[in-house]
BAZA-247753 format. One record per residue: residue in three letters; x, y, z of N, C-alpha, C in turn. Coordinates in Angstrom, 3 decimals, always signed. Example, Ala and Ser with C-alpha at 12.3 -4.5 7.8 and 13.67 -1.06 7.14 Angstrom:
<sites>
SITE resn      n.x      n.y      n.z     ca.x     ca.y     ca.z      c.x      c.y      c.z
SITE  Ala  +13.190   -5.690   +7.800  +12.300   -4.500   +7.800  +13.200   -3.300   +7.800
SITE  Ser  +12.850   -2.250   +7.080  +13.670   -1.060   +7.140  +12.900   +0.030   +7.870
</sites>
This chain:
<sites>
SITE resn      n.x      n.y      n.z     ca.x     ca.y     ca.z      c.x      c.y      c.z
SITE  Met   +6.709  -11.084  -18.065   +6.270  -11.912  -16.738   +6.727  -11.063  -15.558
SITE  Ser   +5.694  -10.857  -14.698   +6.002  -10.131  -13.380   +6.680  -10.997  -12.444
SITE  Lys   +7.596  -10.336  -11.941   +8.491  -11.142  -10.887   +7.938  -10.889   -9.431
SITE  Ile   +7.747  -12.090   -8.746   +7.200  -11.987   -7.380   +8.451  -12.419   -6.346
SITE  Leu   +8.458  -11.737   -5.234   +9.344  -12.141   -4.134   +8.453  -12.611   -3.080
SITE  Ile   +8.601  -14.070   -2.534   +7.991  -14.341   -1.346   +9.114  -14.671   -0.324
SITE  Val   +8.777  -13.860   +0.820   +9.606  -13.924   +1.942   +8.816  -14.768   +3.134
SITE  Glu   +9.024  -15.785   +3.314   +8.254  -16.754   +4.187   +8.982  -17.806   +4.752
SITE  Asp   +9.108  -18.067   +6.036   +9.785  -19.051   +6.669   +9.388  -20.487   +6.854
SITE  Glu   +7.978  -20.472   +6.618   +7.312  -21.839   +6.737   +7.178  -22.346   +5.125
SITE  Glu   +8.115  -23.258   +4.996   +8.339  -23.783   +3.580   +6.924  -24.379   +3.029
SITE  Ser   +6.264  -24.844   +3.745   +5.086  -25.538   +3.057   +4.054  -24.418   +2.671
SITE  Ile   +3.982  -23.187   +3.293   +3.167  -22.095   +2.897   +3.766  -21.538   +1.719
SITE  Ala   +5.285  -21.440   +1.675   +5.918  -20.717   +0.720   +5.648  -21.455   -0.494
SITE  Asp   +5.800  -22.868   -0.442   +5.543  -23.658   -1.727   +4.197  -23.448   -2.300
SITE  Leu   +3.344  -23.414   -1.425   +1.889  -23.485   -1.853   +1.525  -21.970   -2.455
SITE  Glu   +2.051  -20.929   -2.061   +1.960  -19.615   -2.784   +2.568  -19.657   -3.875
SITE  Lys   +3.811  -20.216   -3.935   +4.585  -20.277   -5.260   +3.972  -21.003   -6.420
SITE  Asp   +3.336  -22.361   -5.951   +2.718  -22.937   -6.939   +1.465  -22.213   -7.561
SITE  Tyr   +0.632  -21.637   -6.637   -0.481  -20.847   -7.212   -0.226  -19.733   -8.039
SITE  Leu   +0.806  -19.047   -7.637   +1.448  -17.753   -8.587   +1.829  -18.249   -9.737
SITE  Glu   +2.775  -19.275   -9.721   +3.364  -19.767  -11.098   +2.299  -20.281  -12.001
SITE  Leu   +1.219  -20.958  -11.354   +0.017  -21.449  -12.320   -0.515  -20.250  -12.871
SITE  Ser   -0.559  -19.066  -12.219   -1.237  -17.768  -12.907   -0.291  -17.114  -13.666
SITE  Gly   +0.959  -17.590  -13.891   +1.873  -17.045  -15.017   +2.906  -15.985  -14.357
SITE  Phe   +3.132  -16.072  -13.016   +4.004  -15.173  -12.427   +5.417  -15.848  -12.287
SITE  Gly   +6.568  -15.181  -12.270   +7.977  -15.826  -11.976   +8.011  -15.507  -10.367
SITE  Val   +8.346  -16.562   -9.705   +8.442  -16.435   -8.305   +9.885  -16.712   -7.774
SITE  Thr  +10.381  -15.938   -6.731  +11.557  -16.323   -5.980  +11.117  -16.433   -4.539
SITE  Val  +11.678  -17.343   -3.894  +11.101  -17.629   -2.371  +12.656  -17.534   -1.665
SITE  Lys  +12.426  -16.650   -0.456  +13.500  -16.664   +0.510  +12.921  -17.214   +1.869
SITE  Asn  +13.570  -17.843   +2.612  +12.962  -18.384   +3.885  +13.418  -17.667   +5.288
SITE  Thr  +14.466  -16.840   +4.985  +14.939  -15.829   +6.337  +14.745  -14.541   +5.978
SITE  Gly  +14.670  -13.670   +7.007  +14.608  -12.292   +6.900  +15.745  -11.724   +6.155
SITE  Asn  +16.948  -12.157   +6.511  +18.207  -11.706   +5.904  +18.289  -11.883   +4.492
SITE  Glu  +17.893  -13.063   +3.915  +17.841  -13.361   +2.581  +16.987  -12.592   +1.920
SITE  Gly  +15.776  -12.554   +2.661  +14.609  -11.573   +1.990  +15.126  -10.264   +1.725
SITE  Leu  +15.656   -9.705   +2.925  +15.935   -8.140   +2.800  +16.938   -8.087   +1.695
SITE  Asp  +17.938   -9.026   +1.536  +19.167   -8.815   +0.689  +18.568   -8.893   -0.838
SITE  Ala  +17.497   -9.925   -1.025  +17.035  -10.024   -2.349  +16.049   -8.884   -2.744
SITE  Ala  +15.339   -8.430   -1.667  +14.515   -7.147   -2.198  +15.251   -5.993   -2.326
SITE  Met  +16.255   -5.886   -1.689  +17.005   -4.582   -2.015  +18.064   -4.582   -3.055
SITE  Asn  +18.503   -5.701   -3.621  +19.468   -5.875   -4.619  +18.848   -6.325   -5.945
SITE  Asn  +17.611   -6.581   -5.922  +16.832   -7.170   -7.213  +15.697   -6.368   -7.522
SITE  Glu  +15.250   -6.268   -8.701  +14.038   -5.591   -9.085  +12.680   -6.749   -9.189
SITE  Phe  +11.914   -6.566   -8.158  +10.543   -7.294   -8.295   +9.266   -6.490   -8.406
SITE  Asp   +8.409   -7.029   -9.050   +7.246   -6.236   -9.351   +6.256   -6.202   -8.061
SITE  Leu   +6.554   -7.125   -7.038   +5.625   -7.260   -5.851   +6.405   -8.205   -4.835
SITE  Ile   +6.237   -7.795   -3.586   +6.805   -8.635   -2.571   +5.690   -9.197   -1.538
SITE  Ile   +5.669  -10.380   -1.373   +5.010  -10.992   -0.299   +5.688  -11.247   +0.976
SITE  Leu   +5.359  -10.580   +1.990   +6.299  -10.633   +3.229   +5.697  -10.959   +4.525
SITE  Asp   +6.158  -12.084   +4.993   +5.632  -12.745   +6.421   +6.136  -11.628   +7.316
SITE  Leu   +5.588  -11.617   +8.510   +5.981  -10.855   +9.527   +7.240  -11.360  +10.593
SITE  Met   +6.644  -12.666  +10.872   +7.462  -13.230  +11.710   +8.650  -14.272  +11.113
SITE  Leu   +9.900  -13.633  +10.948  +10.838  -14.386  +10.239  +12.228  -14.634  +11.202
SITE  Pro  +12.859  -15.432  +10.886  +14.367  -15.664  +11.426  +15.154  -14.666  +11.173
SITE  Gly  +15.824  -13.895  +11.936  +16.842  -12.856  +11.566  +16.027  -11.484  +11.471
SITE  Val  +16.116  -10.768  +10.296  +15.436   -9.530  +10.278  +13.985   -9.856  +10.098
SITE  Asp  +13.002   -9.179  +11.012  +11.588   -9.480  +10.715  +10.962   -8.831   +9.689
SITE  Gly   +9.724   -8.933   +9.386   +9.108   -8.183   +8.271   +8.891   -6.775   +8.277
SITE  Phe   +8.567   -6.320   +9.534   +8.458   -4.954   +9.756   +9.673   -4.149   +9.247
SITE  Asp  +10.858   -4.648   +9.762  +12.206   -4.042   +9.360  +12.327   -4.137   +7.710
SITE  Ile  +11.996   -5.201   +7.387  +12.278   -5.444   +5.841  +11.271   -4.426   +4.929
SITE  Cys  +10.126   -4.222   +5.483   +9.322   -3.314   +4.917   +9.599   -1.918   +5.098
SITE  Arg  +10.178   -1.580   +6.225  +10.777   -0.128   +6.263  +11.722   +0.253   +5.498
SITE  Gln  +12.835   -0.877   +5.332  +14.083   -0.526   +4.610  +13.806   -0.414   +3.194
SITE  Val  +12.844   -1.335   +2.566  +12.328   -1.407   +1.323  +11.721   -0.180   +0.829
SITE  Arg  +10.786   +0.231   +1.743  +10.060   +1.419   +1.397  +10.790   +2.716   +1.313
SITE  Asn  +12.031   +2.646   +2.153  +12.739   +3.817   +2.139  +13.395   +4.161   +0.644
SITE  Val  +13.475   +3.095   -0.121  +14.175   +3.282   -1.452  +13.258   +2.913   -2.603
SITE  Lys  +12.381   +2.172   -2.363  +11.521   +1.672   -3.610  +10.030   +1.728   -3.178
SITE  Asn   +9.146   +1.785   -4.462   +7.690   +1.893   -4.347   +7.063   +0.514   -4.472
SITE  Thr   +7.936   -0.522   -4.697   +7.504   -1.778   -5.073   +6.169   -2.291   -4.207
SITE  Pro   +5.007   -2.712   -4.678   +3.966   -2.959   -3.820   +4.411   -4.046   -2.870
SITE  Ile   +3.899   -4.048   -1.706   +4.240   -5.049   -0.505   +2.867   -5.478   +0.089
SITE  Ile   +2.725   -6.867   +0.162   +1.565   -7.540   +0.784   +2.191   -8.206   +2.036
SITE  Met   +1.780   -7.738   +3.179   +2.309   -8.383   +4.516   +1.277   -9.616   +4.729
SITE  Val   +1.963  -10.686   +5.200   +1.233  -11.928   +5.678   +1.722  -12.221   +7.115
SITE  Ser   +0.676  -12.476   +7.938   +0.762  -12.763   +9.203   -0.186  -13.677   +9.794
SITE  Ala   +0.148  -14.584  +10.816   -0.731  -15.325  +11.435   -1.452  -14.533  +12.797
SITE  Lys   -0.936  -13.472  +12.961   -1.440  -12.628  +14.070   -2.594  -11.837  +13.403
SITE  Lys   -3.721  -11.861  +14.353   -4.853  -11.139  +13.973   -4.883   -9.645  +14.549
SITE  Asp   -4.107   -9.341  +15.396   -4.281   -8.202  +16.188   -4.045   -6.917  +15.247
SITE  Asp   -4.991   -5.935  +15.403   -5.027   -4.776  +14.645   -3.923   -3.973  +14.719
SITE  Ile   -3.162   -4.043  +15.776   -1.975   -3.287  +16.093   -0.983   -3.505  +15.086
SITE  Asp   -0.730   -4.939  +14.703   +0.249   -5.428  +13.665   -0.056   -4.874  +12.413
SITE  Lys   -1.456   -4.980  +12.009   -1.858   -4.519  +10.815   -1.619   -3.077  +10.736
SITE  Ile   -1.913   -2.127  +11.647   -1.738   -0.885  +11.725   -0.400   -0.457  +11.537
SITE  Arg   +0.653   -1.086  +12.338   +2.133   -1.019  +12.139   +2.515   -1.322  +10.816
SITE  Gly   +2.236   -2.286  +10.467   +2.642   -2.845   +8.766   +2.265   -1.819   +7.867
SITE  Leu   +0.943   -1.374   +7.955   +0.328   -0.270   +6.894   +1.165   +1.055   +7.155
SITE  Gly   +1.325   +1.468   +8.307   +2.015   +2.557   +8.749   +3.415   +2.591   +8.324
SITE  Leu   +4.063   +1.589   +8.149   +5.354   +1.340   +7.615   +5.488   +1.603   +6.173
SITE  Gly   +4.332   +1.500   +5.581   +4.137   +1.539   +4.003   +3.855   +0.263   +3.259
SITE  Ala   +3.359   -0.652   +3.931   +2.855   -1.766   +3.195   +1.587   -1.639   +2.476
SITE  Asp   +1.241   -2.135   +1.357   -0.023   -1.789   +0.534   -1.100   -2.566   +0.887
SITE  Asp   -0.807   -3.727   +1.636   -2.040   -4.524   +1.869   -1.583   -5.422   +3.050
SITE  Tyr   -2.504   -6.222   +3.789   -2.315   -7.204   +4.930   -3.071   -8.342   +4.791
SITE  Ile   -2.777   -9.482   +4.921   -3.605  -10.629   +4.750   -3.119  -11.548   +5.988
SITE  Thr   -4.205  -12.205   +6.573   -4.145  -13.047   +7.624   -4.143  -14.387   +7.427
SITE  Lys   -3.270  -14.929   +8.096   -3.295  -16.671   +8.065   -4.288  -17.147   +8.740
SITE  Pro   -5.053  -18.191   +8.354   -5.072  -18.981   +7.176   -5.709  -18.180   +6.012
SITE  Phe   -5.447  -18.233   +4.728   -6.083  -17.607   +3.848   -6.192  -18.336   +2.739
SITE  Ser   -6.986  -18.060   +1.742   -7.266  -19.019   +0.628   -6.201  -18.548   -0.435
SITE  Pro   -5.282  -19.445   -1.136   -4.369  -19.061   -2.183   -4.972  -18.360   -3.327
SITE  Ser   -6.234  -18.693   -3.716   -6.850  -17.832   -4.858   -7.222  -16.301   -4.391
SITE  Glu   -7.372  -16.038   -3.053   -7.566  -14.752   -2.579   -6.232  -14.265   -2.789
SITE  Leu   -5.142  -14.732   -2.284   -3.663  -14.207   -2.497   -3.381  -13.933   -3.908
SITE  Val   -3.739  -14.785   -4.766   -3.382  -14.492   -6.355   -4.288  -13.247   -6.769
SITE  Ala   -5.513  -13.109   -6.246   -6.589  -12.083   -6.721   -5.717  -10.802   -6.197
SITE  Arg   -5.332  -10.754   -4.980   -4.751   -9.554   -4.478   -3.504   -9.001   -5.139
SITE  Val   -2.779  -10.232   -5.464   -1.540   -9.855   -6.303   -1.838   -9.320   -7.563
SITE  Lys   -2.780   -9.735   -8.277   -3.120   -9.124   -9.657   -3.690   -7.869   -9.384
SITE  Ala   -4.597   -7.758   -8.490   -5.077   -6.243   -8.273   -4.089   -5.313   -8.041
SITE  His   -3.048   -5.454   -7.097   -1.939   -4.569   -6.686   -0.980   -4.374   -8.127
SITE  Leu   -0.735   -5.352   -8.769   +0.106   -5.294  -10.138   -0.614   -4.498  -11.013
SITE  Ala   -1.870   -4.629  -11.299   -2.556   -3.995  -12.423   -2.677   -2.575  -11.914
SITE  Arg   -3.003   -2.206  -10.721   -3.004   -0.777  -10.319   -1.673   -0.039  -10.475
SITE  Tyr   -0.599   -0.792  -10.103   +0.779   -0.210   -9.958   +1.247   +0.176  -11.625
SITE  Glu   +0.869   -0.936  -12.306   +1.192   -0.819  -13.799   +0.395   +0.393  -14.477
SITE  Arg   -0.658   +0.787  -14.062   -1.556   +1.847  -14.650   -0.926   +3.177  -14.204
SITE  Leu   -0.396   +3.104  -12.876   +0.103   +4.380  -12.298   +1.417   +4.672  -12.993
SITE  Thr   +2.268   +3.713  -13.142   +3.426   +3.913  -13.642   +3.889   +4.116  -15.126
SITE  Ser   +2.880   +3.465  -15.973   +3.001   +3.509  -17.331   +2.231   +4.656  -18.020
SITE  Ser   +1.451   +5.501  -17.313   +0.627   +6.493  -17.839   +1.745   +7.668  -18.233
SITE  Gly   +1.733   +8.081  -19.441   +2.765   +9.154  -19.920   +1.874  +10.583  -20.324
SITE  Arg   +2.174  +11.479  -19.683   +1.546  +12.880  -20.210   +2.560  +14.008  -20.610
SITE  Ala   +2.221  +14.820  -21.632   +3.154  +15.841  -21.890   +3.471  +16.873  -20.932
SITE  Glu   +2.372  +17.118  -20.237   +2.728  +17.991  -19.095   +2.294  +17.443  -17.943
SITE  Asn   +3.021  +17.608  -16.754   +2.505  +17.232  -15.322   +1.126  +17.751  -14.986
SITE  Glu   +0.412  +16.935  -14.506   -1.094  +17.289  -13.855   -0.869  +17.620  -12.558
SITE  Ile   -1.229  +18.902  -12.309   -1.207  +19.615  -10.960   -2.385  +19.864  -10.289
SITE  Ile   -2.493  +19.431   -8.860   -3.646  +19.932   -8.184   -2.974  +20.804   -7.057
SITE  Glu   -3.550  +22.095   -6.994   -3.199  +22.998   -6.004   -4.378  +23.595   -5.195
SITE  Ile   -4.357  +23.475   -3.968   -5.297  +23.689   -2.890   -4.878  +24.274   -1.633
SITE  Arg   -5.049  +25.545   -1.432   -4.602  +26.223   -0.241   -3.254  +25.729   +0.455
SITE  Gly   -2.112  +25.781   -0.424   -0.845  +25.402   +0.203   -0.616  +23.980   -0.035
SITE  Leu   -1.401  +23.188   -0.457   -1.258  +21.854   -0.912   -1.196  +21.656   -2.338
SITE  Lys   -0.024  +21.201   -2.825   +0.336  +20.868   -4.264   +0.605  +19.378   -4.569
SITE  Ile   -0.136  +18.913   -5.334   -0.020  +17.417   -5.616   +0.291  +17.314   -7.223
SITE  Asp   +1.525  +16.774   -7.552   +1.868  +16.507   -8.792   +1.471  +15.169   -9.171
SITE  Arg   +0.474  +14.862   -9.849   -0.151  +13.547  -10.094   +0.765  +12.803  -11.121
SITE  Thr   +1.467  +13.544  -12.101   +2.465  +12.858  -13.019   +3.651  +12.207  -12.126
SITE  Ala   +4.439  +13.281  -11.531   +5.685  +12.788  -10.926   +5.380  +12.224   -9.518
SITE  Arg   +4.131  +12.135   -9.101   +3.713  +11.552   -7.927   +4.495  +12.174   -6.771
SITE  Arg   +4.359  +13.493   -6.566   +5.121  +14.341   -5.395   +4.016  +15.219   -4.919
SITE  Val   +4.361  +15.488   -3.374   +3.577  +16.380   -2.810   +4.276  +17.374   -2.112
SITE  Trp   +3.774  +18.574   -2.073   +4.296  +19.692   -1.317   +3.183  +20.367   -0.378
SITE  Val   +3.653  +20.734   +0.928   +2.708  +21.482   +1.791   +3.424  +22.586   +2.312
SITE  Asn   +2.799  +23.694   +1.642   +3.609  +25.078   +1.949   +4.943  +25.064   +1.458
SITE  Ser   +5.188  +24.346   +0.176   +6.402  +24.493   -0.294   +7.350  +23.428   +0.201
SITE  Glu   +6.980  +22.706   +1.109   +7.958  +21.727   +1.639   +7.433  +20.326   +1.214
SITE  Glu   +8.209  +19.643   +0.546   +8.027  +18.220   -0.049   +7.570  +17.274   +1.120
SITE  Lys   +6.646  +16.379   +0.898   +6.453  +15.351   +1.914   +6.448  +13.988   +1.113
SITE  Gln   +6.879  +13.034   +1.816   +7.021  +11.717   +1.231   +5.699  +10.811   +1.520
SITE  Phe   +5.199  +10.138   +0.464   +4.116   +9.422   +0.572   +4.338   +8.125   +0.067
SITE  Thr   +3.611   +7.003   +0.638   +3.671   +5.712   +0.130   +2.764   +5.877   -1.046
SITE  Thr   +2.681   +4.723   -1.887   +1.951   +4.612   -2.989   +0.381   +4.717   -2.801
SITE  Lys   -0.017   +4.021   -1.629   -1.432   +4.042   -1.532   -1.763   +5.276   -0.809
SITE  Glu   -1.042   +5.873   -0.058   -1.239   +7.271   +0.638   -1.476   +8.229   -0.452
SITE  Phe   -0.559   +8.302   -1.419   -0.576   +9.275   -2.472   -1.906   +8.858   -3.382
SITE  Asp   -2.152   +7.524   -3.723   -3.398   +7.258   -4.493   -4.704   +7.826   -3.647
SITE  Leu   -4.685   +7.615   -2.386   -5.911   +7.937   -1.629   -5.982   +9.522   -1.413
SITE  Leu   -4.884  +10.328   -1.246   -5.003  +11.508   -1.074   -5.421  +12.273   -2.589
SITE  Thr   -4.702  +11.771   -3.690   -5.177  +12.332   -4.965   -6.533  +12.054   -5.242
SITE  Phe   -7.092  +10.917   -5.010   -8.443  +10.579   -5.437   -9.456  +11.345   -4.544
SITE  Leu   -9.023  +11.725   -3.461  -10.070  +12.660   -2.571   -9.809  +14.115   -3.111
SITE  Ala   -8.674  +14.579   -3.328   -8.359  +15.851   -3.747   -8.995  +16.179   -5.254
SITE  Ser   -8.979  +15.103   -6.050   -9.552  +15.138   -7.413  -11.105  +15.162   -7.451
SITE  Asn  -11.601  +14.844   -6.288  -13.226  +14.721   -6.199  -13.615  +15.585   -5.046
SITE  Pro  -13.421  +16.884   -4.961  -13.574  +17.689   -3.597  -15.118  +17.793   -3.428
SITE  Asn  -15.389  +17.805   -2.183  -16.626  +18.056   -1.597  -17.604  +16.741   -1.677
SITE  His  -17.042  +15.734   -2.183  -17.776  +14.415   -2.343  -17.595  +13.486   -1.185
SITE  Val  -18.616  +13.125   -0.627  -18.439  +12.304   +0.647  -18.320  +10.783   +0.177
SITE  Tyr  -17.152  +10.169   +0.454  -17.012   +8.860   +0.060  -17.028   +7.811   +1.469
SITE  Ser  -17.499   +6.817   +1.411  -17.638   +5.781   +2.647  -16.254   +5.214   +2.517
SITE  Lys  -16.015   +4.435   +3.641  -14.542   +3.768   +3.538  -14.712   +2.498   +2.630
SITE  Asp  -15.892   +1.899   +2.420  -15.961   +0.745   +1.518  -15.630   +1.318   -0.019
SITE  Glu  -16.337   +2.587   -0.338  -16.115   +3.101   -1.593  -14.560   +3.425   -1.889
SITE  Leu  -13.910   +4.164   -0.815  -12.540   +4.272   -0.888  -11.789   +2.970   -1.208
SITE  Phe  -12.049   +2.102   -0.343  -11.240   +0.776   -0.585  -11.419   +0.259   -1.970
SITE  Arg  -12.622   +0.293   -2.527  -12.753   -0.291   -3.738  -12.102   +0.453   -4.941
SITE  Asn  -11.951   +1.735   -4.542  -11.419   +2.696   -5.730   -9.751   +2.598   -5.494
SITE  Ile   -9.354   +2.619   -4.404   -7.871   +2.579   -4.157   -7.157   +1.169   -4.359
SITE  Trp   -7.853   +0.222   -3.588   -7.299   -0.961   -3.627   -7.774   -2.168   -4.760
SITE  Asp   -8.833   -1.507   -5.513   -9.252   -2.275   -6.461   -9.893   -3.734   -6.122
SITE  Met  -10.334   -3.631   -4.727  -11.019   -5.045   -4.060  -12.112   -4.563   -3.337
SITE  Glu  -13.080   -5.600   -3.171  -14.058   -5.236   -1.930  -13.468   -5.380   -0.694
SITE  Ser  -13.935   -4.631   +0.028  -13.391   -4.318   +1.345  -13.148   -5.673   +2.284
SITE  Val  -14.205   -6.633   +2.065  -14.396   -7.863   +2.926  -13.929   -7.559   +4.475
SITE  Gly  -14.641   -6.587   +4.964  -14.504   -6.277   +6.472  -13.076   -5.654   +6.923
SITE  Asp  -12.314   -5.285   +5.783  -10.925   -4.824   +6.071  -10.869   -3.324   +5.985
SITE  Ile  -11.850   -2.582   +6.155  -11.883   -1.149   +5.863  -11.059   -0.305   +6.915
SITE  Ala  -10.750   -1.163   +7.873   -9.393   -0.484   +8.788   -8.396   +0.067   +8.000
SITE  Thr   -8.010   -0.493   +7.024   -6.787   -0.103   +6.031   -7.093   +1.378   +5.818
SITE  Val   -8.368   +1.807   +5.180   -8.508   +3.012   +4.937   -8.380   +4.057   +6.082
SITE  Thr   -8.871   +3.733   +7.213   -8.632   +4.614   +8.457   -7.246   +4.916   +8.755
SITE  Val   -6.397   +3.684   +8.623   -4.944   +3.861   +8.937   -4.406   +4.972   +8.013
SITE  His   -4.400   +4.787   +6.717   -4.115   +5.535   +5.682   -4.498   +6.953   +5.793
SITE  Ile   -5.882   +7.248   +5.993   -6.183   +8.582   +6.144   -5.478   +9.370   +7.331
SITE  Lys   -5.225   +8.665   +8.515   -4.369   +8.958   +9.589   -3.109   +9.456   +9.175
SITE  Lys   -2.299   +8.456   +8.437   -0.912   +8.844   +7.999   -0.917  +10.090   +7.056
SITE  Ile   -2.029  +10.363   +6.083   -1.988  +11.362   +5.416   -2.226  +12.749   +6.022
SITE  Arg   -3.069  +12.667   +7.080   -3.327  +13.863   +7.849   -2.086  +14.211   +8.439
SITE  Glu   -1.219  +13.220   +9.003   -0.196  +13.652   +9.880   +0.923  +14.504   +8.963
SITE  Lys   +0.850  +14.242   +7.545   +1.795  +14.702   +6.621   +1.185  +16.090   +5.993
SITE  Ile   -0.043  +16.240   +6.046   -0.622  +17.548   +5.218   -1.344  +18.596   +6.157
SITE  Glu   -1.672  +17.970   +7.302   -2.342  +18.887   +8.165   -1.490  +19.733   +9.310
SITE  Val   -1.819  +20.749   +9.499   -0.997  +21.503  +10.437   -1.486  +21.050  +11.812
SITE  Asp   -2.771  +20.623  +12.160   -3.330  +19.963  +13.338   -4.056  +18.750  +12.773
SITE  Ser   -3.675  +17.662  +12.870   -4.355  +16.440  +12.342   -5.615  +16.263  +13.205
SITE  Ser   -5.749  +16.513  +14.361   -6.915  +16.450  +15.081   -8.108  +17.463  +14.576
SITE  Asn   -7.681  +18.466  +13.825   -8.771  +19.489  +13.397   -8.351  +19.745  +11.854
SITE  Pro   -8.533  +18.748  +11.157   -8.366  +18.847   +9.710   -8.786  +19.802   +8.940
SITE  Gln   -8.039  +20.373   +8.087   -8.575  +21.471   +7.203   -8.702  +20.955   +5.659
SITE  Tyr   -8.138  +19.809   +5.459   -8.366  +19.112   +4.288   -9.218  +17.897   +4.055
SITE  Ile   -8.882  +17.013   +4.763   -9.736  +15.782   +4.796  -10.681  +15.742   +5.852
SITE  Glu  -11.924  +15.933   +5.728  -12.748  +16.009   +6.885  -13.451  +14.646   +7.129
SITE  Thr  -13.676  +14.183   +8.338  -14.466  +12.975   +8.621  -15.943  +13.286   +8.741
SITE  Ile  -16.730  +12.615   +8.013  -18.213  +12.762   +8.054  -18.784  +11.552   +8.988
SITE  Trp  -18.849  +11.647  +10.161  -19.222  +10.755  +11.170  -20.322   +9.900  +10.649
SITE  Gly  -20.171   +8.522  +10.770  -21.145   +7.624  +10.313  -21.222   +7.270   +8.784
SITE  Val  -20.599   +8.112   +7.997  -20.521   +8.041   +6.596  -19.269   +7.702   +5.945
SITE  Gly  -18.123   +8.844   +6.114  -16.814   +8.533   +5.554  -16.188   +9.794   +5.568
SITE  Tyr  -15.451   +9.979   +4.567  -14.604  +11.197   +4.403  -14.763  +12.090   +3.283
SITE  Arg  -14.397  +13.495   +3.238  -14.686  +14.529   +2.336  -13.463  +15.267   +2.221
SITE  Phe  -12.971  +15.617   +1.153  -11.873  +16.560   +0.818  -12.596  +18.056   +0.767
SITE  Lys  -12.108  +18.787   +1.628  -12.934  +20.245   +1.639  -12.087  +21.178   +0.802
SITE  Ile  -12.688  +22.040   +0.047  -11.998  +23.097   -0.716  -12.949  +24.381   -0.333
</sites>
């Protein structure tokens, strides 16, 4: 049984999320303050975290940052704020997804299942030899999920690594933002393709000498992105 941590100060919302997830076969732990949520996330093993942004005590951004420093556990951020800046900040700190209140509980369950399924595939695959991609000073170890740029190792979030690897594995192919969202997040974009843009920006900051003049991931204006070789 997959274990889910919900960090949500509105008890009615937390209870609704918990009920729907338990009906879908998940084990659920609920924490109603930021401090309790941070302690639970750091000192226990969960398969996924649903994290509200506005919490008493430690806020969701800080919890996300601290968890992501030591764990790759999928994180879905939840907020009543619709501002893109909050979404960009949350994704930039390493969240895997962002959902805005009010939302359908069935949509939340669908997103949870999609993230868990993808994470399971990524972590359970075993190969005798590490699968390596090397392109002009960029080295991607797909098996160990590590990246080096000119022999210097760079740290990537789960979705950043997935997106970079997907593009590098399919060089010179132009993908739209919708196609990338479907392939990496296993969901329809439902108007949420800004997520792709944020992740591309973060990847470029890590692998490009000059992110404003990228040598690896090229923007094809009006279409999408292409990994150049």
